[in-house]
N, C-alpha and C positions, 0 to 999 in steps of 0.2 A: 413464575417467581423470578427466574434469572433475568428475564426481560425487564421486569419491574425494577430490580436492583440497578440495572444499567440504564434505566430510563430510555429503553430502546423501542423504536416504533415497529420493529419487525415482529410479526406473529408467526408462531410455529406452523410448519406445513404439514405436520403429522395429525391425523385424526385423533379424537379423544375416545375414552371408553375402551371396551373390549376389542372393538374393531381396530382401534389405534394400536393396542398392544400386539395384535396379530400382524398388523402392518409393519411395526417396528421390528418384530422378530424376523420377518421376511427380508429386511434390509441389513441384517447383521453380516459383518465381514470378519475374516480371520485377523488375529493380531498381526502387526507388521513389525519386522525387525528394522527399526528406524535407522540405525547406524549402517546396516547393509544397504538400505534404500538410498541413503545419501551417497555412498560410494558408487553405487550403480548409476546414479544420475548426476554425479559431480560435474561431468562435462557440460551439463546444461545450466549449471549454477554460476555462470560467468557470461560476459557479453559474447555474442549479441542476444542470447536468450535471457539468461539471468535468473530465471525462476522455473519451478515445476510444481504443478498442482498434485497433491497427494490424494485428496478426496474432495469432491464437490457435490455429493449427494446430500439430501436432507437440508438442514437449515444453515450449514456452514460451508465455507470454502477454506480448505486447509492447504497451505502452500509452503514451499521452502524457497528462500531467496538468497542468492549469493552476490558477491561483488567481484571486481570493483564497479562502481557507477560514478557518474559525475552529473548531477542534476540540479537545476535551479528552480524547477517547478515544485509546487505544493499540491498535495492530494487532499481533497475535501470529501469526507464520507459521512453520511447521515447516521451511521452506526459505529459502535466501538470496534477497535482492532486490538488483537492480542499479539504481543511480540515475545518470543523466546529466543535468545541469542545463543546459538549452539557452539559456533567457532568464531573467535575473534570479537573485537569490540566495534560498535557502530555509534553514530551520532544521529539522533532523530531530531531534526530541526522542526520546531513548531511555532505557530503564531498564536499567542494567547492574549486576547483583548488588545490586539494591535501591537504587541511587543514580541520580538523574536527571542526564543529560548532554545538552548541546546540541551536535549535530554541524552545523557550518556548511558547507553545500554551495553554493559560489559558482558563478556563471555560468561554464560551461566545465569544471567539476569533474565527476569520476566518483567513485562511492562504492559499495562492495560491503558491504551489511549482512549480517552472519552470520545463520544460522538461529536461531530461538527467542529473538530479542531484541525485546521490546515497543518499538514505535516509533510516533511521531505526527508526520507531516510538516506543518509550518507554512508555508503558501504564501501569499505576498503577491500583490497585484494585478499583472497583466501578467507573471507568471512562467510559464514553460513547461518541463516536464521529461519525460524519457523514463524509464520504469520497466519493468524486465523481471523477471518472476517465473516460477518453474516452474509448470506445470499440476499441480494436486493430484491424486494417485492416488485411486481410490475409497476412501472411508472416512477420508481425512485431513481434519481440520477445522481452520479458523482460529479465532481468538477476538478479541473486543473486551474491553479491560480499562480500568478507571479507577483512578487512584492519587490519594491525598490531595495537594492542592497545597501543604500545609503540611509534612507529615512523610513523604510517599511511601508510606504504608500502602496496600495494595491495598483498594479499596472494593468493586469488583464485577467479575465476569468472566462472559462467556457465549460459548459456541461458536456458529459458523455455518459454512455451506458456501459456497464461492465461487460455485458454480453458481446459488445463489439469493440473491446479494448484494443485488439490487435490492429484494427483498421481505423478506429476513431482517433486514438492518441497520436500516431504519427502525423495525421492531418492537422491536429491542433498545434503540435510542436512546430511544424513547418509554417503555419499561419502566423504564429507568434514570433518566432525567431527570424522569419523572413521580412518582418515589418518593423523598421526602426521607430516608427511613430508609436507602436504598441510598447516598445522596450524603453522609451524615453519617459522618465518620471515627470508628470505634470506639476509636481510640488517642488522638487529641487533641481530638476534638469539632468540628473544622472542617467546615463545610457547603459543599460545592461547588455553585456556581450554574451553571445551564445556560449554554452559550456564546451570545453575542449573534449574531444573524444578520448575515452580511456584507452590506455595501452596495457596490454597484458604481457608479462614476461614469459617467453616460451621456454 
């Protein structure tokens, strides 16, 4: 039912019937003190790591993401994403029917991003947020996209697999930012400059 409500193509990985109930019981874990977990992992919630996975068993990937970041890429996901902003405010830049929109997610807010919406979370320093995504079924690919900062024309797009995110994404970034032809808008001629590296106050 949940998948139907979200119009999501992902099917549950759990068996149905009595066998399914026994299987789920075997996967139960103890409750987690979330505040304590954040404090224990806070050093990972900033560059160069920026995030830490809490759980990735079953149908969902549950992660905590911190700032600051400075990104110009947009993430494309075939499935919905759930945001809960725990500390500080963020801006989720999205492209909706070719138009750029800033979604302001304030501390304490929750937000459900529909599937297939290009989005770019802009996280400031000392921000912490929970993000929940579906595990991708075999064969489903995400994508990184860049749009002209002047007229929103799509400049570049490349697919990647979530399983190889640590190795695939840096290669895509280098390929895009290292090529001026990819960064120059064919519509208005605007040249996108690579984002500046974030600085963290010690």
